C-alpha positions in Angstrom: 51.6 125.9 -134.3 49.5 123.3 -136.2 50.5 119.8 -137.0 50.3 118.3 -140.5 46.9 116.8 -140.0 45.4 120.1 -138.8 47.0 121.9 -141.7 45.5 119.5 -144.2 42.1 119.8 -142.5 42.3 123.7 -142.6 43.3 123.7 -146.3 40.3 121.5 -147.2 37.8 123.4 -145.1 39.0 126.9 -146.0 39.7 126.3 -149.7 37.5 129.1 -150.9 39.2 131.6 -148.4 42.8 130.9 -149.5 44.5 133.3 -151.9 46.9 132.2 -154.7 49.8 132.2 -152.2 47.9 129.8 -149.9 47.3 132.4 -147.1 44.0 133.0 -145.4 42.9 136.6 -145.8 40.5 138.3 -143.4 39.4 141.8 -144.0 37.6 144.2 -141.7 36.8 147.8 -142.4 33.9 148.4 -140.1 35.6 150.9 -137.8 37.4 154.1 -138.5 40.3 153.0 -136.3 43.0 150.7 -137.8 43.6 149.2 -134.4 40.0 148.2 -133.8 39.8 146.8 -137.4 42.9 144.7 -136.7 41.3 143.4 -133.4 38.1 142.5 -135.1 40.0 140.8 -138.0 42.0 138.7 -135.5 38.9 137.8 -133.7 37.2 136.7 -136.9 40.3 134.7 -137.9 40.4 132.8 -134.6 36.6 131.9 -134.8 37.1 130.8 -138.4 40.0 128.6 -137.5 38.3 127.0 -134.5 35.2 126.3 -136.5 37.2 124.7 -139.3 39.1 122.5 -136.8 36.0 121.2 -135.1 35.1 117.6 -136.0 31.4 116.8 -136.4 29.9 114.3 -134.0 29.5 110.8 -135.5 25.8 109.9 -135.8 24.9 106.7 -134.0 22.1 104.8 -135.8 19.1 104.1 -133.6 16.2 101.7 -134.0 12.5 102.5 -133.6 11.2 101.1 -130.3 8.7 98.3 -130.3 6.1 100.6 -128.5 6.5 103.2 -131.2 6.0 100.6 -134.0 3.0 99.2 -132.3 1.4 102.7 -131.8 2.0 103.5 -135.5 0.5 100.2 -136.7 -2.5 100.7 -134.3 -3.2 104.2 -135.6 -3.0 102.9 -139.2 -5.4 100.1 -138.3 -7.9 102.5 -136.7 -7.6 104.8 -139.8 -8.3 101.9 -142.2 -11.3 100.8 -140.1 -12.7 104.3 -140.2 -12.3 104.5 -144.0 -13.8 101.0 -144.4 -16.9 102.0 -142.4 -17.3 105.0 -144.8 -17.4 102.6 -147.8 -20.1 100.4 -146.4 -22.5 103.3 -146.0 -22.5 104.2 -149.7 -23.2 100.7 -150.9 -26.7 100.5 -149.5 
């Protein structure tokens, strides 16, 4: 069913869900019917396993564009000029 790599990944990801025998236990007691509870438990187990087997996407590092850098520096320059003009008014 699962290869060795997948089994290792599942044991790492589902460590807190394993019992002392190493089995994953899913419990559902929402319905009054045993059949419906079994169906819900199986559904939960399949979603749990599929989420555990998904590998996260690798983040590709990106650089800030030259236009974005220039815009940031320009806004900083305008802010500093604005504050510098405020200082000059108090000196007189």
